[in-house]
C-alpha positions as CSV (number, residue, x, y, z in Angstrom):
1,X,-0.4,27.2,15.0
2,X,-1.2,24.2,17.7
3,X,1.7,23.5,19.6
4,X,2.0,19.7,18.6
5,X,2.1,21.0,15.2
6,X,5.6,19.8,14.8
7,X,4.9,16.3,14.8
8,X,3.5,16.3,11.5
9,X,5.0,12.9,10.0
10,X,6.2,11.8,13.0
11,X,9.0,14.6,12.8
12,X,10.2,15.2,15.9
13,X,13.7,17.6,16.1
14,X,15.4,14.8,17.9
15,X,18.4,16.9,19.9
16,X,20.4,14.2,21.0
17,X,22.3,13.4,17.7
18,X,25.6,11.9,19.2
19,X,23.5,8.7,19.5
20,X,22.9,8.0,16.1
21,X,26.5,9.1,15.2
22,X,27.4,6.1,17.0
23,X,25.3,3.7,15.8
24,X,26.1,3.3,11.8
25,X,25.9,0.0,10.6
26,X,25.1,-1.1,14.4
27,X,22.8,-4.0,13.9
28,X,25.1,-6.0,16.6
29,X,23.0,-8.9,18.3
30,X,25.4,-9.0,21.0
31,X,24.6,-5.7,22.5
32,X,21.9,-5.7,25.1
33,X,19.0,-4.9,24.0
34,X,16.8,-1.9,25.5
35,X,13.4,-1.0,24.5
36,X,13.0,2.9,23.7
37,X,11.0,4.8,26.4
38,X,8.0,5.3,24.8
39,X,7.6,1.9,23.5
40,X,5.6,0.3,26.5
41,X,2.7,2.9,26.1
42,X,1.1,1.4,23.1
43,X,2.2,-2.4,24.2
44,X,0.5,-1.5,28.1
45,X,-2.8,-1.1,26.2
46,X,-3.1,-4.3,23.9
47,X,-4.6,-7.0,26.3
48,X,-7.4,-4.6,27.4
49,X,-8.1,-3.7,23.4
50,X,-8.2,-7.4,22.4
51,X,-10.8,-7.9,25.3
52,X,-13.1,-5.1,23.8
53,X,-13.1,-6.8,20.5
54,X,-13.7,-10.3,21.9
55,X,-16.8,-8.1,24.0
56,X,-17.7,-6.6,20.5
57,X,-18.0,-10.2,19.0
58,X,-22.0,-10.0,19.5
59,X,-22.0,-7.1,16.8
60,X,-20.8,-9.8,14.1
61,X,-23.2,-11.4,11.6
62,X,-20.2,-12.7,9.7
63,X,-17.8,-15.7,10.6
64,X,-14.8,-14.5,12.4
65,X,-13.8,-17.8,14.3
66,X,-10.3,-18.5,12.3
67,X,-6.9,-17.0,12.8
68,X,-3.9,-15.6,11.0
69,X,-0.1,-17.1,12.0
70,X,2.5,-14.9,11.2
71,X,4.7,-18.2,9.4
72,X,7.3,-16.2,8.3
73,X,10.3,-18.7,9.2
74,X,8.5,-21.3,7.4
75,X,8.1,-19.4,4.0
76,X,11.9,-19.7,3.6
77,X,11.9,-16.0,3.5
78,X,14.6,-14.1,4.7
79,X,14.3,-10.6,3.2
80,X,14.8,-7.7,5.9
81,X,13.7,-4.2,4.7
82,X,16.7,-1.7,5.7
83,X,16.1,2.2,6.3
84,X,18.3,4.7,4.9
85,X,19.8,6.1,7.9
86,X,17.9,9.5,7.9
87,X,14.8,7.5,8.7
88,X,16.5,5.6,11.2
89,X,20.3,6.3,12.7
90,X,20.5,9.7,11.8
91,X,16.7,10.8,12.2
92,X,15.2,13.4,10.1
93,X,11.6,14.6,9.4
94,X,12.2,13.8,5.7
95,X,10.1,11.3,3.3
96,X,12.2,8.7,3.4
97,X,10.2,6.6,6.5
98,X,7.5,6.3,4.3
99,X,8.5,2.9,3.3
100,X,8.4,1.1,0.4
101,X,6.0,-1.3,-1.3
102,X,5.9,-5.2,-2.1
103,X,4.1,-6.1,-5.6
104,X,3.0,-10.2,-6.7
105,X,2.6,-11.6,-9.8
106,X,3.5,-15.3,-11.6
107,X,6.7,-14.2,-13.2
108,X,7.6,-17.5,-14.8
109,X,4.2,-18.7,-15.8
110,X,3.8,-21.8,-13.4
111,X,0.8,-20.7,-11.9
112,X,2.0,-19.8,-8.6
113,X,2.4,-16.1,-7.5
114,X,5.9,-14.7,-6.8
115,X,6.7,-11.7,-4.0
116,X,8.6,-8.7,-4.9
117,X,10.1,-7.2,-2.0
118,X,11.1,-3.5,-2.3
119,X,13.6,-1.9,-0.2
120,X,15.6,1.4,0.7
121,X,19.2,-0.1,1.3
122,X,20.7,-3.4,0.2
123,X,18.6,-4.2,-2.6
124,X,15.0,-5.7,-3.5
125,X,14.3,-9.2,-3.7
126,X,12.4,-11.5,-5.5
127,X,10.9,-14.5,-4.0
128,X,9.8,-17.6,-6.2
129,X,6.6,-19.6,-4.7
130,X,7.5,-22.9,-4.8
131,X,4.0,-24.2,-3.7
132,X,2.9,-25.6,0.2
133,X,3.8,-21.8,1.6
134,X,7.8,-22.6,0.7
135,X,9.5,-19.6,-1.3
136,X,13.1,-19.3,-2.8
137,X,15.2,-16.1,-3.2
138,X,15.8,-15.8,-7.1
139,X,16.8,-12.1,-7.3
140,X,20.2,-12.5,-8.4
141,X,19.4,-15.0,-11.3
142,X,16.4,-12.4,-12.2
143,X,18.8,-9.3,-12.4
144,X,16.0,-7.3,-10.0
145,X,18.1,-6.6,-7.4
146,X,18.7,-2.6,-7.9
147,X,21.4,-2.7,-5.1
148,X,23.0,0.6,-6.1
149,X,19.6,2.6,-5.4
150,X,17.0,3.8,-2.9
151,X,14.0,1.6,-4.3
152,X,10.2,3.0,-3.6
153,X,7.4,1.6,-4.9
154,X,6.7,-1.5,-8.0
155,X,4.2,-2.5,-10.6
156,X,3.7,-5.7,-12.5
157,X,2.4,-5.2,-15.5
158,X,1.9,-7.1,-19.0
159,X,3.6,-4.3,-21.2
160,X,3.7,-6.1,-24.7
161,X,0.7,-8.2,-23.8
162,X,3.0,-11.4,-24.4
163,X,1.5,-13.1,-21.2
164,X,4.7,-12.4,-19.4
165,X,4.6,-9.8,-16.3
166,X,7.1,-7.0,-16.9
167,X,8.1,-5.4,-13.8
168,X,8.7,-1.3,-13.3
169,X,10.5,0.1,-9.9
170,X,10.7,4.0,-8.9
171,X,13.3,5.1,-7.0
172,X,14.6,8.4,-4.9
173,X,16.0,10.6,-7.5
174,X,18.0,7.6,-8.9
175,X,15.9,6.9,-12.1
176,X,13.3,4.1,-12.2
177,X,13.5,1.0,-14.3
178,X,11.3,-0.7,-16.6
179,X,12.4,-4.6,-16.6
180,X,11.3,-6.6,-19.4
181,X,10.4,-10.2,-18.8
182,X,11.5,-13.2,-20.3
183,X,9.0,-15.7,-19.3
184,X,11.4,-17.7,-17.2
185,X,12.6,-15.3,-14.2
186,X,15.0,-13.9,-15.8
187,X,14.4,-10.0,-16.1
188,X,16.7,-7.4,-18.5
189,X,16.8,-3.4,-17.9
190,X,14.9,-2.1,-21.2
191,X,14.2,1.8,-19.4
192,X,16.4,3.9,-21.9
193,X,15.1,1.6,-25.0
194,X,11.4,2.3,-24.0
195,X,11.8,6.2,-23.2
196,X,11.4,6.1,-19.7
197,X,14.4,7.7,-18.3
198,X,12.8,9.6,-15.4
199,X,14.8,10.6,-12.6
200,X,13.0,12.2,-9.5
201,X,11.6,11.9,-6.3
202,X,9.1,9.0,-7.4
203,X,6.6,7.0,-5.5
204,X,3.9,5.1,-6.1
205,X,2.9,3.8,-10.1
206,X,0.8,1.6,-12.1
207,X,-0.2,0.4,-15.5
208,X,-3.8,1.1,-16.9
209,X,-5.2,1.6,-20.2
210,X,-6.5,5.2,-20.4
211,X,-7.3,5.0,-24.2
212,X,-8.6,1.7,-24.5
213,X,-6.2,0.9,-27.4
214,X,-5.3,-2.4,-25.8
215,X,-1.9,-1.2,-24.4
216,X,-1.1,-0.9,-21.1
217,X,0.2,2.9,-20.2
218,X,2.1,3.6,-17.2
219,X,1.8,6.5,-14.4
220,X,4.3,7.3,-12.4
221,X,3.4,10.0,-9.4
222,X,6.0,11.8,-8.1
223,X,6.5,13.5,-4.2
224,X,8.3,16.4,-4.9
225,X,12.0,17.5,-4.0
226,X,12.6,16.4,-0.5
227,X,16.3,15.9,-0.9
228,X,19.5,17.5,-1.4
229,X,21.9,17.1,-4.3
230,X,24.7,15.8,-1.7
231,X,24.9,12.0,-1.1
232,X,25.0,10.2,1.9
233,X,27.8,7.4,2.4
234,X,25.3,4.9,1.4
235,X,24.9,6.6,-1.6
236,X,21.2,7.9,-0.7
237,X,20.4,11.9,-1.2
238,X,20.8,13.7,1.9
239,X,17.0,14.7,3.3
240,X,16.5,18.3,3.1
241,X,15.5,19.9,6.9
242,X,12.8,21.8,5.9
243,X,11.4,18.8,3.7
244,X,8.0,18.4,5.6
245,X,7.0,22.2,4.5
246,X,8.3,21.5,1.2
247,X,4.6,21.7,-0.5
248,X,4.8,25.3,0.7
249,X,7.5,26.1,-2.0
250,X,6.2,25.8,-5.6
251,X,9.6,25.1,-7.3
252,X,9.7,21.7,-5.5
253,X,6.7,20.7,-7.1
254,X,7.6,17.5,-9.2
255,X,4.6,16.5,-12.1
256,X,3.0,13.2,-12.1
257,X,3.7,11.8,-15.6
258,X,1.6,9.7,-17.6
259,X,3.1,7.8,-20.3
260,X,1.4,6.4,-23.3
261,X,2.2,2.6,-24.7
262,X,3.2,3.0,-28.0
263,X,3.5,-1.0,-28.6
264,X,6.9,-3.1,-28.9
265,X,8.2,-1.3,-25.4
266,X,8.0,2.1,-26.5
267,X,6.8,5.0,-24.2
268,X,6.0,8.7,-25.0
269,X,5.2,11.0,-22.0
270,X,1.7,12.8,-23.0
271,X,1.2,14.6,-19.2
272,X,0.6,18.0,-20.7
273,X,-0.7,16.6,-24.0
274,X,-3.9,15.0,-22.1
275,X,-4.1,17.7,-19.6
276,X,-3.0,16.0,-16.4
277,X,-2.2,18.8,-13.9
278,X,-2.8,17.9,-10.4
279,X,-0.4,20.2,-8.0
280,X,0.3,18.4,-4.9
281,X,2.7,15.7,-2.8
282,X,1.5,12.6,-5.0
283,X,2.8,9.5,-3.1
284,X,0.2,7.4,-4.9
285,X,-2.7,7.0,-7.1
286,X,-5.4,4.7,-8.4
287,X,-7.8,4.7,-11.1
288,X,-11.6,3.4,-11.8
289,X,-14.4,4.0,-14.3
290,X,-16.5,6.3,-12.2
291,X,-18.9,8.0,-15.0
292,X,-19.3,4.4,-16.1
293,X,-18.6,4.9,-20.1
294,X,-15.8,2.7,-20.2
295,X,-12.5,5.1,-20.1
296,X,-11.1,5.0,-16.1
297,X,-10.4,8.6,-14.4
298,X,-7.2,9.2,-12.0
299,X,-7.7,10.0,-8.7
300,X,-3.9,11.5,-7.1
301,X,-3.0,11.4,-3.4
302,X,-1.8,14.9,-1.8
303,X,0.2,13.9,0.9
304,X,0.3,17.4,2.1
305,X,-3.1,19.1,1.1
306,X,-6.0,18.5,-1.3
307,X,-6.7,15.4,-3.6
308,X,-7.2,15.3,-7.0
309,X,-9.6,13.3,-9.5
310,X,-9.3,13.9,-12.9
311,X,-11.6,12.3,-15.1
312,X,-11.3,10.5,-18.4
313,X,-12.8,12.6,-21.6
314,X,-12.9,9.5,-24.3
315,X,-8.8,8.4,-23.6
316,X,-8.1,12.1,-25.4
317,X,-7.8,14.3,-22.3
318,X,-8.2,14.6,-18.6
319,X,-10.1,17.3,-16.5
320,X,-10.3,17.7,-13.0
321,X,-13.5,17.0,-11.4
322,X,-12.7,17.0,-8.4
323,X,-15.0,18.6,-6.2
324,X,-17.9,17.2,-8.4
325,X,-17.3,13.9,-6.7
326,X,-15.1,14.7,-3.5
327,X,-16.1,18.4,-2.3
328,X,-13.8,17.9,1.1
329,X,-10.9,15.4,0.4
330,X,-8.2,14.0,3.4
331,X,-5.3,16.5,3.9
332,X,-2.3,13.6,4.5
333,X,-3.5,10.9,1.9
334,X,-1.1,7.6,1.9
335,X,-3.1,4.7,0.8
336,X,-6.0,4.2,-1.8
337,X,-8.3,1.7,-3.1
338,X,-11.6,1.9,-5.1
339,X,-13.5,-1.2,-4.4
340,X,-17.3,-2.2,-3.6
341,X,-17.9,-2.4,0.1
342,X,-21.8,-2.9,0.4
343,X,-22.2,-5.3,-3.0
344,X,-24.6,-2.4,-4.8
345,X,-22.5,-2.6,-8.0
346,X,-20.9,1.2,-7.8
347,X,-17.2,1.5,-6.7
348,X,-16.6,3.4,-3.1
349,X,-13.0,4.8,-2.4
350,X,-11.2,4.5,0.5
351,X,-8.5,6.7,1.3
352,X,-6.3,6.7,4.5
353,X,-4.6,9.8,5.8
354,X,-1.5,9.5,7.7
355,X,0.0,13.0,8.4
356,X,-3.3,14.4,9.7
357,X,-2.6,11.9,12.6
358,X,0.8,13.8,13.2
359,X,-0.9,17.1,13.9
360,X,-1.5,15.7,17.5
361,X,-0.8,12.5,19.6
362,X,-4.1,10.4,19.8
363,X,-4.4,8.2,23.0
364,X,-5.1,4.7,21.9
365,X,-8.7,5.2,23.5
366,X,-9.2,7.9,20.7
367,X,-7.6,6.3,18.1
368,X,-10.7,6.0,16.1
369,X,-11.4,9.6,16.2
370,X,-10.8,12.2,13.6
371,X,-8.2,15.0,14.4
372,X,-9.7,18.2,16.0
373,X,-6.4,20.4,16.3
374,X,-4.6,21.4,12.6
375,X,-2.2,24.3,11.9
376,X,-3.4,27.6,10.2
377,X,-4.9,27.6,6.4
378,X,-1.4,29.1,5.0
379,X,0.5,25.9,5.7
380,X,-2.3,23.7,4.8
381,X,-2.5,25.6,1.8
382,X,-6.1,26.1,1.9
383,X,-9.6,26.5,4.1
384,X,-9.6,24.4,7.0
385,X,-12.9,23.2,6.2
386,X,-12.0,21.9,2.8
387,X,-10.4,19.1,4.3
388,X,-10.5,15.7,6.0
389,X,-8.6,15.2,8.8
390,X,-8.5,11.4,8.6
391,X,-9.7,8.4,6.6
392,X,-12.0,8.9,4.2
393,X,-14.7,6.4,2.7
394,X,-16.6,7.7,-0.1
395,X,-19.9,5.6,-0.4
396,X,-20.9,6.0,-4.2
397,X,-25.0,6.9,-4.6
398,X,-25.2,6.2,-8.3
399,X,-25.5,9.2,-10.4
400,X,-21.9,11.2,-10.0
401,X,-23.1,11.3,-6.3
402,X,-20.5,10.2,-3.7
403,X,-21.5,10.3,0.6
404,X,-18.1,10.6,2.8
405,X,-18.9,7.7,5.7
406,X,-15.9,7.0,7.5
407,X,-16.8,7.6,10.9
408,X,-20.4,5.9,10.6
409,X,-18.5,3.0,8.7
410,X,-15.6,3.0,11.7
411,X,-12.8,2.8,9.3
412,X,-10.9,5.8,11.3
413,X,-7.2,4.4,12.3
414,X,-4.1,6.2,13.9
415,X,-1.2,6.2,11.8
416,X,-2.3,4.6,8.4
417,X,-0.2,4.1,5.5
418,X,-1.2,1.4,3.2
419,X,-5.0,-0.3,2.1
420,X,-5.0,-4.0,0.6
421,X,-8.9,-5.4,0.2
422,X,-9.7,-8.8,-0.3
423,X,-12.5,-11.2,1.3
424,X,-10.9,-12.5,4.0
425,X,-13.5,-14.7,5.4
426,X,-14.9,-15.7,1.8
427,X,-18.4,-14.4,3.0
428,X,-18.9,-12.5,-0.5
429,X,-18.3,-9.1,1.5
430,X,-14.8,-7.4,0.6
431,X,-12.7,-6.7,4.2
432,X,-9.9,-3.9,4.5
433,X,-6.2,-4.3,5.9
434,X,-4.2,-1.2,6.9
435,X,-0.9,-1.1,7.8
436,X,0.1,1.3,10.3
437,X,2.8,2.3,12.8
438,X,5.1,4.8,12.9
439,X,8.3,3.2,14.9
440,X,11.3,5.8,16.2
441,X,10.3,7.6,18.0
442,X,6.6,6.5,19.0
443,X,5.0,4.2,20.6
444,X,3.5,1.1,19.3
445,X,0.4,1.0,16.6
446,X,-1.5,-1.4,15.5
447,X,-2.2,-2.7,11.9
448,X,-6.1,-3.2,11.6
449,X,-7.9,-5.9,10.3
450,X,-11.4,-4.3,9.3
451,X,-14.5,-7.5,8.7
452,X,-17.2,-6.1,6.8
453,X,-20.7,-6.6,8.3
454,X,-22.2,-7.1,5.3
455,X,-21.9,-3.7,4.3
456,X,-23.3,-2.3,7.8
457,X,-20.2,-1.0,9.0
458,X,-16.5,-2.5,9.0
459,X,-15.7,-4.1,12.7
460,X,-12.3,-4.1,14.3
461,X,-10.9,-7.7,14.2
462,X,-7.3,-7.9,14.2
463,X,-7.0,-9.1,17.7
464,X,-10.0,-11.5,17.2
465,X,-7.8,-13.0,13.9
466,X,-4.5,-13.2,15.6
467,X,-2.9,-10.3,13.9
468,X,-2.5,-8.5,16.8
469,X,-0.3,-8.5,18.8
470,X,2.8,-9.2,16.9
471,X,4.8,-12.4,18.2
472,X,7.6,-9.9,18.3
473,X,6.5,-6.2,18.8
474,X,10.0,-4.4,18.5
475,X,13.2,-4.4,16.0
476,X,16.8,-3.2,16.6
477,X,16.8,0.6,15.3
478,X,20.1,1.8,16.6
479,X,23.2,1.4,19.4
480,X,24.8,4.1,21.7
481,X,27.2,4.0,24.5
482,X,26.0,5.0,28.0
483,X,29.9,5.3,29.3
484,X,29.6,8.7,26.8
485,X,28.7,11.5,28.8
486,X,28.0,13.2,25.4
487,X,24.8,10.9,25.2
488,X,23.2,11.9,28.2
489,X,21.3,14.4,27.1
490,X,17.6,14.9,27.1
491,X,16.2,11.2,26.0
492,X,19.6,9.7,26.0
493,X,19.4,10.5,29.8
494,X,16.3,8.3,29.6
495,X,17.4,5.6,27.6
496,X,20.5,5.1,29.6
497,X,18.6,4.9,32.8
498,X,20.2,1.8,34.6
499,X,22.6,0.9,31.8
500,X,26.5,1.2,31.1
501,X,28.4,0.7,28.1
502,X,27.0,0.0,24.8
503,X,23.5,-1.1,24.1
504,X,21.1,-1.2,20.9
505,X,18.0,0.4,21.5
506,X,14.9,-1.3,20.4
507,X,11.6,0.3,18.8
508,X,7.9,-0.5,18.2
509,X,7.8,-2.5,14.4
510,X,5.1,-0.8,11.9
511,X,4.2,-2.4,8.7
512,X,4.0,0.3,5.6
513,X,3.0,-2.1,2.8
514,X,0.9,-5.2,2.1
515,X,-0.6,-7.4,-0.1
516,X,-3.6,-9.8,-0.1
517,X,-3.7,-13.3,-2.0
518,X,-3.7,-17.1,-1.7
519,X,-0.4,-17.9,-0.8
520,X,-0.6,-21.6,-0.2
521,X,-3.3,-22.3,-2.8
522,X,-5.7,-23.5,-0.5
523,X,-8.3,-21.4,-1.0
524,X,-8.4,-18.9,1.5
525,X,-6.9,-15.3,1.5
526,X,-3.4,-14.7,3.3
527,X,-1.5,-11.5,4.3
528,X,2.3,-10.0,3.6
529,X,3.4,-7.0,4.9
530,X,6.7,-5.3,4.2
531,X,7.4,-3.6,7.5
532,X,10.1,-0.7,8.0
533,X,13.7,-1.6,8.6
534,X,12.3,-4.9,9.7
535,X,11.6,-8.4,8.9
536,X,8.0,-8.9,6.6
537,X,5.5,-10.5,8.1
538,X,3.9,-13.8,6.3
539,X,0.2,-14.0,7.9
540,X,-1.4,-17.6,7.0
541,X,-5.0,-18.1,7.1
542,X,-6.5,-21.2,8.3
543,X,-10.1,-20.5,7.3
544,X,-9.9,-23.3,5.2
545,X,-9.0,-25.5,7.7
546,X,-11.6,-24.5,10.0
547,X,-14.1,-24.0,7.9
548,X,-16.3,-25.3,4.6
549,X,-15.7,-22.6,2.2
550,X,-16.8,-21.5,-1.4
551,X,-14.8,-19.2,-3.6
552,X,-14.2,-18.7,-7.1
553,X,-10.7,-17.4,-8.9
554,X,-10.8,-15.4,-12.0
555,X,-8.2,-14.5,-14.5
556,X,-8.8,-12.5,-17.5
557,X,-6.8,-12.6,-20.6
558,X,-7.4,-9.8,-23.0
559,X,-7.3,-10.0,-26.8
560,X,-8.5,-6.7,-28.0
561,X,-8.2,-5.8,-24.6
562,X,-4.8,-5.6,-22.7
563,X,-4.0,-8.9,-21.7
564,X,-3.8,-8.4,-18.2
565,X,-7.4,-7.2,-18.8
566,X,-6.7,-4.1,-16.2
567,X,-10.2,-1.4,-16.5
568,X,-12.1,-4.7,-16.7
569,X,-15.3,-4.9,-14.4
570,X,-16.2,-8.5,-13.0
571,X,-19.8,-9.2,-12.0
572,X,-20.4,-12.6,-10.8
573,X,-24.1,-13.6,-9.8
574,X,-24.9,-16.6,-6.8
575,X,-27.8,-17.2,-5.0
576,X,-29.5,-13.9,-6.5
577,X,-26.3,-12.0,-5.0
578,X,-24.3,-10.1,-7.3
579,X,-20.9,-9.3,-6.6
580,X,-18.6,-6.8,-8.1
581,X,-14.7,-6.8,-8.6
582,X,-13.3,-3.8,-11.1
583,X,-9.7,-5.2,-12.2
584,X,-7.1,-2.5,-11.2
585,X,-4.4,-4.7,-10.0
586,X,-3.9,-2.1,-6.9
587,X,-2.9,-4.4,-4.4
588,X,-1.5,-2.2,-1.4
589,X,0.8,1.2,-0.6
590,X,3.0,1.7,-3.3
591,X,2.1,-1.6,-5.2
592,X,0.5,-2.8,-8.1
593,X,0.1,-6.7,-8.7
594,X,-1.3,-8.9,-11.0
595,X,-3.6,-11.7,-9.2
596,X,-6.5,-13.5,-10.4
597,X,-9.6,-11.4,-9.0
598,X,-11.0,-13.5,-5.9
599,X,-14.6,-14.2,-5.0
600,X,-16.0,-15.6,-1.5
601,X,-19.3,-17.3,-2.1
602,X,-20.3,-17.2,1.3
603,X,-23.2,-19.9,1.2
604,X,-24.1,-20.3,-2.1
605,X,-23.9,-23.4,-3.6
606,X,-24.2,-22.7,-7.1
607,X,-23.1,-19.7,-9.2
608,X,-25.2,-18.5,-11.6
609,X,-23.3,-16.3,-14.3
610,X,-20.6,-14.3,-14.8
611,X,-20.5,-11.1,-16.7
612,X,-17.3,-9.3,-17.8
613,X,-17.6,-5.5,-19.0
614,X,-13.8,-5.5,-21.0
615,X,-11.9,-2.1,-21.7
616,X,-12.7,-2.8,-25.4
617,X,-15.8,-1.8,-24.5
618,X,-17.2,-5.9,-25.4
619,X,-19.5,-7.5,-23.0
620,X,-19.1,-11.3,-22.2
621,X,-21.5,-13.2,-20.4
622,X,-20.7,-16.7,-18.7
623,X,-22.9,-19.2,-17.3
624,X,-21.4,-22.8,-18.2
625,X,-18.4,-24.4,-16.4
626,X,-18.7,-22.5,-13.1
627,X,-17.6,-24.6,-10.7
628,X,-16.8,-23.2,-6.8
629,X,-13.3,-23.8,-5.4
630,X,-12.0,-23.4,-9.1
631,X,-9.5,-20.6,-10.9
632,X,-11.6,-19.8,-13.9
633,X,-9.5,-18.3,-16.9
634,X,-11.9,-16.0,-19.2
635,X,-10.6,-15.1,-22.2
636,X,-11.9,-11.9,-24.1
637,X,-14.1,-13.1,-27.1
638,X,-12.5,-12.4,-30.9
639,X,-15.5,-10.9,-32.1
């Protein structure tokens, strides 16, 4: 076993526990702020990395001369993520530090898209979009704060096809919640009445219509048992000391659950009935119609082992077909997204792998490389050659064949979490934003913005576009008393060098989840992140201000299909080029949103046609009323 194996998932065994005992509730802004000693190791490399991206500009065939600026303060958003002590003060090697999601939907029907931030302690927050980049906290009146639970993921969806976006929230062993939306920004907990009383170590969840009966069903991922039944001082369950070897204990497995929507806000657990049995520690999942028969299959991530793809057999059952499509899968998966990166009309698949990066420490110069050192097969849970130790990008070749091209396409990152996809420069090619970083006790890691170079390669551009480095790259983490001799052992001595009395130790910031959407309604796409134990970023693009752009937003309204059109495929043709979007709502890590499908049109001056393949099987062609720089609502024909 490699000597660095116990770095797995950033869970170093820290010996100076006295430091953490002194830090409970210690966000004291009056204390001197001292950077964690390892903090500068990542920051020192940032100028050189920025220069390297500037030097690479000659490779770009696409527009990149625009910028993002963090306008959190201007937005009015004051949300701050608060981590449980086992991921912060009383650091343990446990899955709590995987963070939480962020989801977006128009919860009041005013045409503006509101943001739901998921938190661990202190409650989640719903921020209403007031327009012009401004937001208002409506959590209290909406009733979706859930202050008494440690939340994880969120999914918006129109459960009863009423036109109102309901909300499902997952928690850590404290019961998941379904909120019914009255359409005016008020939500009601109807979990028990709906038959959704699930208590598990739940994670990602999404709505989709697996049997195409017009009602959105619900799939919930459960990680596995990583806590005891003992509660900590803030109401969270205490993490198990060997949590990150939990995949080696079959009794800790927690099954994902598929709920069939029976109508009238009633659900039924049909997991066993349809044959879903993906053993693994599933943090998230997604769906797509790979086979092309209109019935979506499901890809289940496994954060410690092989992934699983289940093909949908006509809405009646699911059959595992992983090795038919994906013979080797990432070992430590976190984020997942189906999208068409090369505009050939077929859905490709991107998976990020964070846990493999914890097997060995990569220097900044080697962050784009796969991990080469790994533990033995008995710890991995399978033969070494059956895994990819890093990200995977599966290029869909058609006829059920995929080719893994992550290295060729340049999509490897260090410590990646979630994936958000969108045409950031409105040129018709979908780009990728990857949240990354590990906070304490590691060095600074960067979020990645991968510009799609016309399907030939993804080019690193986060420094070119102003996404990195952050304005303030560190955040307060814990307090310690340097006058206490018990705190001067090991790294405590290093931290306290030259310090006396109480100090606040700061560590690198890191994002977990993100969402890409047109926040300020100016036509270009912006980015909002949910950062771990810190404030979010509200990254506003100036693309529409520096360049004439052309775009179209498409809102689907199903009639025979589910109202949100989940599972529909939309193809837009302009100037002889066809762009394909699959409506899965998968907006980022641990999150599902209800947003328009965004088409950048590049230099096209005329939209020729739009084709919609609805989940009901109906095919619709629109050729009239297609104008650039508008939001087009397409309603499924009644017949």
